[in-house]
C-alpha positions in Angstrom: -8.3 -16.7 -16.4 -5.7 -14.7 -14.4 -4.6 -16.2 -11.5 -5.8 -14.8 -8.3 -2.6 -14.1 -6.3 -3.5 -12.4 -3.1 -7.1 -12.6 -1.4 -8.2 -10.5 1.8 -11.5 -11.0 2.8 -13.1 -9.2 6.2 -9.8 -8.4 7.8 -10.5 -6.9 11.3 -7.1 -5.7 12.8 -7.0 -4.6 16.3 -4.5 -2.8 18.7 -5.1 -2.5 22.5 -5.9 0.8 23.7 -6.8 2.4 27.2 -10.2 1.3 26.7 -10.0 -2.0 25.0 -9.1 -3.2 21.5 -9.5 -0.5 19.0 -10.2 -1.8 15.3 -7.5 -0.1 13.2 -8.5 -2.4 10.0 -12.1 -2.8 10.0 -13.5 -5.5 7.7 -11.5 -4.9 4.7 -11.8 -6.9 1.7 -9.2 -7.0 -1.3 -8.0 -9.0 -4.0 -5.2 -8.9 -6.6 -4.1 -10.7 -9.6 -0.9 -12.0 -10.7 1.1 -9.4 -12.4 -1.6 -6.4 -11.3 -1.0 -3.7 -9.4 -3.2 -2.2 -6.8 -3.1 1.1 -5.3 -4.0 1.6 -1.5 -4.8 5.4 -0.9 -5.9 7.5 2.2 -4.8 10.0 4.9 -2.2 9.0 7.6 -3.9 7.0 10.2 -6.4 5.4 7.9 -5.3 1.8 8.1 -2.8 1.4 4.8 0.2 0.3 6.6 -1.7 -1.9 9.3 -3.2 -3.7 6.2 0.3 -4.3 4.6 1.9 -5.4 8.0 -1.3 -8.0 8.5 -0.8 -9.4 5.4 3.2 -9.8 5.9 2.5 -11.2 9.4 4.5 -8.2 10.8 2.3 -6.8 13.3 3.8 -5.7 16.4 3.0 -8.1 19.1 1.2 -8.2 21.6 -0.6 -5.0 21.1 -1.5 -5.6 17.4 -3.4 -8.9 16.2 -5.8 -10.0 13.6 -9.0 -10.3 15.0 -10.8 -12.0 12.3 -10.9 -12.4 8.2 -9.3 -14.5 6.1 -5.7 -13.6 3.9 -4.5 -16.1 1.4 -1.5 -15.9 -1.0 -2.1 -18.1 -4.0 -4.7 -20.0 -2.3 -2.7 -20.6 1.1 -4.1 -19.1 4.5 -1.5 -16.9 5.6 -3.4 -16.9 9.3 -3.1 -20.5 9.7 0.7 -20.5 8.6 3.1 -21.1 11.6 5.5 -18.5 12.2 8.3 -20.6 10.8 6.1 -21.1 7.5 5.5 -17.2 7.4 9.4 -17.0 7.8 9.9 -19.1 4.6 7.2 -17.2 2.8 8.5 -13.7 3.7 11.1 -12.7 1.4 10.7 -15.8 -0.6 7.1 -15.6 -1.9 5.7 -12.4 -0.6 8.2 -9.3 0.3 7.8 -5.7 1.5 9.3 -2.6 0.8 9.3 -0.3 3.7 8.8 3.4 4.0 12.0 4.8 5.1 15.2 3.0 4.1 17.3 4.7 6.5 15.5 3.0 9.4 14.7 -0.2 7.6 18.5 -0.8 6.8 20.7 -1.9 9.5 23.4 0.7 9.7 26.2 -1.8 10.9 26.1 -4.0 8.0 27.0 -3.3 4.4 24.3 -3.4 1.7 25.7 -6.5 0.3 25.4 -8.5 3.6 21.8 -7.3 3.9 20.9 -8.5 0.3 23.0 -11.8 1.0 21.3 -12.7 4.0 17.9 -12.9 2.2 19.3 -15.3 -0.5 21.5 -17.4 1.5 18.3 -18.0 4.0 15.5 -18.6 1.2 17.8 -19.9 -1.6 20.3 -22.0 0.3 23.3 -19.9 -1.7 26.9 -20.1 -0.1 28.7 -17.0 0.6 30.6 -16.5 -2.7 27.3 -17.3 -4.6 25.1 -15.0 -2.5 28.0 -12.0 -3.2 27.6 -12.3 -6.7 23.7 -12.6 -6.4 23.9 -9.3 -4.3 26.1 -7.6 -7.0 23.7 -8.6 -9.6 20.4 -7.5 -7.7 22.3 -4.0 -7.2 22.9 -3.9 -10.8 19.5 -4.8 -11.6 18.0 -1.8 -9.5 20.3 0.7 -11.5 23.1 1.3 -8.8 26.2 2.3 -10.7 29.6 0.4 -9.8 27.9 -2.4 -7.9 31.2 -4.5 -7.1 32.1 -1.5 -5.2 28.7 -0.6 -3.7 28.1 -3.9 -2.6 30.8 -3.2 0.6 29.3 0.2 1.1 27.2 1.2 4.3 23.6 2.6 4.1 24.7 5.9 5.5 27.2 6.2 2.6 24.5 6.0 0.0 21.9 8.7 -1.3 18.3 8.4 0.0 17.6 7.3 -3.7 20.4 4.5 -3.8 19.1 3.3 -0.2 15.4 2.7 -1.5 16.8 0.8 -4.5 18.7 -1.3 -2.1 15.5 -1.9 -0.4 13.9 -2.8 -3.8 17.1 -5.2 -4.3 16.6 -6.7 -0.9 12.7 -7.3 -1.6 13.1 -9.0 -5.4 16.3 -10.9 -4.5 14.5 -14.3 -4.1 11.9 -13.3 -7.0 8.7 -12.8 -5.0 5.2 -13.4 -6.2 3.8 -10.5 -4.1 5.6 -7.3 -3.6 4.1 -4.6 -1.2 5.6 -1.3 -1.6 4.8 1.0 1.3 5.4 4.5 0.2 8.5 3.9 -1.7 8.9 7.2 -3.2 8.5 9.2 0.2 11.0 12.0 0.9 12.6 11.4 -2.7 12.8 14.2 -5.6 10.7 14.0 -8.3 13.3 12.6 -10.6 14.5 9.7 -8.3 10.3 8.8 -7.8 10.0 8.6 -11.4 13.1 6.3 -11.5 12.0 4.1 -8.7 8.4 3.7 -10.3 9.9 2.8 -13.8 12.1 0.4 -12.3 9.2 -1.0 -10.2 7.1 -1.4 -13.4 10.0 -3.0 -15.3 10.8 -5.7 -12.8 6.8 -6.5 -12.6 6.9 -7.0 -16.5 10.0 -9.1 -16.3 8.5 -11.1 -13.3 4.8 -11.1 -13.4 4.9 -9.8 -9.8 1.6 -8.5 -8.2 2.5 -5.1 -6.4 0.3 -3.4 -3.6 1.4 0.0 -3.8 0.5 2.2 -0.6 0.5 5.7 -1.0 -0.9 8.9 -0.5 0.3 10.5 -3.8 -2.5 10.4 -6.3 -0.1 11.3 -8.9 1.8 8.1 -8.4 -1.5 6.2 -8.6 -2.6 7.9 -11.6 0.6 6.9 -13.6 1.4 3.4 -11.8 -1.6 1.6 -10.5 -4.3 -0.7 -12.2 -7.1 -0.2 -10.0 -7.4 2.0 -6.5 -8.8 1.2 -3.1 -9.6 4.2 -1.1 -9.4 3.9 2.8 -11.0 5.9 5.6 -10.9 5.3 9.2 -9.8 1.4 8.7 -12.4 0.7 5.9 -12.7 0.6 2.4 -14.9 3.4 1.0 -14.3 2.9 -2.8 -12.7 0.6 -4.9 -12.4 1.2 -9.1 -10.0 1.0 -11.7 -7.8 3.8 -12.0 -9.4 5.4 -15.0 -13.0 5.0 -13.6 -11.7 6.5 -10.0 -10.4 9.7 -12.0 -12.9 10.1 -14.3 -16.0 9.5 -12.1 -14.9 9.8 -8.3 -18.2 8.6 -6.6 -17.4 8.7 -2.6 -17.4 12.5 -1.2 -14.0 11.6 0.3 -12.6 10.6 -3.0 -13.7 13.6 -4.5 -12.1 15.5 -1.7 -8.7 13.6 -2.2 -8.7 14.8 -5.8 -9.9 18.1 -5.4 -6.8 18.6 -3.4 -4.5 17.5 -6.3 -3.2 20.5 -8.6 -4.5 20.3 -12.0 -7.3 18.1 -11.1 -10.2 19.0 -13.6 -12.7 18.5 -10.5 -11.4 21.3 -8.4 -13.7 24.0 -7.7 -13.0 27.5 -10.0 -11.8 30.6 -8.7 -13.2 34.1 -9.7 -10.6 34.1 -12.3 -11.5 30.9 -13.9 -8.5 29.2 -12.8 -8.8 26.0 -10.6 -8.1 26.2 -6.9 -7.2 23.7 -4.5 -9.6 22.6 -2.0 -9.6 21.0 1.5 -11.6 18.5 3.3 -12.9 20.3 6.5 -12.2 18.6 9.9 -9.9 15.8 11.0 -9.8 12.0 10.8 -11.8 10.4 13.7 -10.2 8.9 16.5 -10.7 5.3 15.8 -11.3 4.4 19.3 -14.6 6.6 19.4 -15.8 6.8 16.1 -19.0 8.8 15.2 -22.2 6.5 14.8 -23.1 5.8 11.1 -20.8 6.7 8.6 -17.5 7.6 9.9 -17.2 10.5 7.1 -20.3 11.9 7.8 -19.1 14.8 10.0 -16.8 16.1 7.4 -18.9 15.4 4.3 -20.5 17.9 2.3 -23.2 15.5 0.7 -24.2 14.1 4.5 -28.3 13.6 5.0 -29.8 12.2 8.1 -29.4 8.5 7.1 -25.7 8.7 7.2 -26.0 8.8 11.1 -28.0 5.8 11.3 -25.7 2.9 9.9 -22.5 2.5 8.3 -22.5 1.9 4.3 -21.0 -1.2 3.0 -19.2 -1.3 -0.5 -21.8 -1.9 -3.2 -21.8 -1.2 -7.0 -22.2 2.1 -8.1 -21.7 2.6 -11.9 -18.3 0.7 -12.6 -17.1 1.3 -8.9 -17.7 0.0 -5.5 -18.8 2.7 -3.2 -19.6 2.8 0.4 -21.8 5.6 0.6 -25.9 5.8 0.8 -26.1 9.0 -1.1 -23.5 7.7 -4.1 -25.7 4.9 -4.2 -29.1 6.7 -4.4 -27.6 8.8 -7.1 -26.3 5.8 -9.1 -29.7 4.4 -8.8 -31.3 7.7 -10.1 
């Protein structure tokens, strides 16, 4: 049986608002097996990044906190761990690649020093050994002339190289879990492909579990095993990548896919060609969500019952979907 690496059950993460706590992540559950890749997708503000920060124990305090739920890494509760235990686990057993390397890397330290800090802290290496390890990591992530680049500052590197440095820092202690938050944002398509291929290669070599957070469905299609679609802090659909693209069941998922160039489910124009569609409306204010399903005011399939209660994930075909209409269609 495949080892279950990460378990998140009923996660509720809140931030203090003007009128009290706001649920930014609301009852989210997910799991990840060792060596597998889970993609989390959705519009900006849906709770993807806050989910990752909750798992890593990096929520900004005191504004953000995990109000309830469970998070386990290899069966060990992360919410019960002390700050010292979390510091020991971060970078060692679990690591994260942040969205923007230019703001995540310290501009006054060389990239080598920033890799060395992680391995000296978690692996107990002396400075000479840590420098050799940093050079090895830069070579591993495909940075040319690593013996020279190890002494470079972040501003002396291109965007693609800085992203590779972030990956080098994240994998330097060979973590079991890697969370990649928009790892290819702002990179051109050639560099994107190289970064994704690098992550795939490292995953195969090390059996890392990867949580990939992205809004790019093209990246999802080629890289992940399973997809979790989030909307307004909740999971609205979960399915294998193949199933999700072949049979998107939630209206929000269909809307996201229809906005992707070349997707066969996009509506046809008068000349027979596919046109891009949009999801009308805007993401609701999490502090003032509408009654019932949070997506209903933007949903083309909404019925009267959608205003009565918030749907929970339930099996529909080979997927799990939080939608009353999809559930009724699946049962028909």
